[in-house]
N, C-alpha and C positions, 0 to 999 in steps of 0.2 A: 504493500500500500504506500502511496505517495504522501509524505508529510506535508501538512498544509496549515495555513493560518487564515484569519479573516482577510487580511490585506492581500495575501497571495491568491486566494480564490476569487477575490474581487478583480485582481489583475487578470487572471485567466478568463473570467467572464467578460471583461472588457475587450480582451484580444488574446487568443491563444498564442499567436506568434510573438507578441510582446512577452508573455509569460515564458515562453521557451527560451528566448534570448537572455532574459533576466535570471531565470531560475534553473534552467537546464544547461544550456550552452555557457551561460555566464560570460558572454563575450561583449556585453554592454553593461553600463551602470546608469541607474536613474538618479541623477543628481538632484538633491532637494532644492526647491525654490525658496524664495523669501518667506512665504507663508508657512511652509513646513519647518523652516529653521525657527521661526517665531514660535510655532507651536511646541517644538522640542524644548526651547528655552523656558517656556511657561511651565511645561511638565516638570522640568528640573527644579524650578523655583517653588512649585507647589510641593514637590517631594521634600525638599530641604526644610520648608516651613513645617510640614506635618511631622517629620522625623525629629528635627533639631530645634525648631522654633526660629530658624534663620529668617530674618525679615525679608518680605517680598521686595524685589528690586523696584526702583521707581517706575520703570516702564510698564510694570504690571500692577501698580497700586490700585487702579480702577477695578481690578478683579479680586483684590485681596479679601473683600468681605465674603466671597463665596468660599474661599479656602479656610478662612477663619471659622465659619459656621461648621464646616466639615470637621475641623480639628477638635471641636467641642463634643462631637458625637461620642457616646460611651462605647468602650470596647477596645479590643486589641487591633492596632492599626498596622497595615502592611502597605508599603508604597512600591510602585513599579515591580509588582510581584510576577515573576516569570513562572509559568505553569506549562507542563508538558503532560499529554495524555496518550496512553497506549490503548489501542482498540484490540480486544481479544475475542475469542470465540464466544464468550459468555457475557461480554459487556465492556467496561472501561476500567483501566487501572492508572494510577498516577505514575509518572516517570519524569526523568530529568528533561529540562528544556531542550537539551541537545542529545538526549539519550538515543541509543541505536534503534530502539523500538518506538520512538515517538511517532504518533499519528497526527496529532494536532498540537499546536503550541500558540501561546498568546501571553500578553503582558497586561495585568490588571493595574490601572493607574492608582486606585485606592480601594482597599478592602478593609472594612471594619467589622470584626467578628465579636459578637456579644452573645455567648452561649449558643443556642440553636438558631439565632437570628443573625443576619449579616446585612451590611450595606455595601454596595459596590458602585463606584463612580468611575466614569471615563470622561476625561476632560476634552473639550472641543473648543478650538479658538476660531472656528468659522463664524460667519456673520449671524446666522440664525439656524433654527432647528427645522426649517421647512422640509429638508430632505433627510432628516435623521433616520438612520438605519438601525432599528432595534435588534436586528439579527446579531449584531456584534455583541450585544448584551446577553443574548441567549447562549452564545458560545462560551463567553466568560463565566456565566453562572453555572453552566454544566461542568466546566472545568473545576470550579470551586467546590461543587458538590462531590466531585470525584476525589479531590485532594483532602477535603475535610468532611468526614462522615458524620460529624456532629451537627453541621449546619443543615437545617430543615427548610428554612425560608429565607429569601433574600429580597431586599428592596434595591433595585438597580436603577441607575439613571445616567443619562448623557448630560454632562454639565457644559452647556454652551455659555461660556463665561462672558463673552462680549455683550450679548443681549440678556444675560442672566435667565435664559430659558433652560428648563430641566425636564425633558421627556423622561417619564418613569415607567417601570414595569415591575410587577411582582413575579418572582420565580420561586417555584416549589420543587423539592427534591423529586417528587413523583413525575415531574415533566422532563427529567434529565435526557432520556432517549430522544424525545422530540426536539429538544433544544439543539442537540448535536446533528439533527437531520435537516436543519433549515436550508442547507445548501446541498441537499441530496442530489438534485439533478445536475448541478454544476460539478459535483465530485465524480459522478458517473461519467460525465463528459471528459473530465480531466484524466481519469484512469483510461478511458478509451483512447485519448490522445497519446498518453504514455505508451500504451500497448502497440498502437499503430504507427507511432512516430510522425503523425500528421498534425501539424500545428497551423491551422488556417488563420489568415489575417482577417481582422474585422475593420472596416472603415468607420470612423466616427469623428466627432467634433474635436477630440483631443489628439488626433493623429499628428498635428503640427508640433506637439510638445513631447512626442514619443522619442525615446533615445534610440529606437531601432530605425535609423535613417536609411537603411538599405531596403526597407519595406516599400512595396509598390504604392501604398497609400500615403506615405509620408510626404508632407508639404510643409516647408518652413512657415512658421506663423507670421502673419502680417505685422509690420512695424507701423505703428500709428504716429 
């Protein structure tokens, strides 16, 4: 079975050819843009505040209230928690993030465990939650249930800090199998591509920003 993550299956769904060059051939790299770098910097600032009380840098002070509220939640806090899951014949087992048997891997921005209940947060620095994908939370919740058998219920949310929007979802342990199946059709297509060696290109609005410049659909983005 091919190891995957939320971001990798989204890349495959966007364009199998792009996935092939980034994840299989590894002959191109997808350099992060300014927005991605900004998001990474905020994640680090939030982690340091939750873990050590390190003050939020001035460029993120407008979002500090969101992190401050989360820091006050009761429970054991885990930041940037790397989780790996192995798929077995009978279900799922926890494993190392880079373990040889890893089937799925992901990083939880913030997990707060308080007995049988947990809160899970994924930070977003996008402008709004209009296109929020709750499937990401499904995967993370399933992985937490696999790794911590005591957690029965989880309040999960995407924290869009710019507009302070917070799409939420309640996850329960009995839904674990379903949470890991939210990308079932895409995973079937991925395994088919791996077996056949056929990685068809898809044309779309983001082709101009794709690092696979050899693709027939690539066109340099317009300069305004």
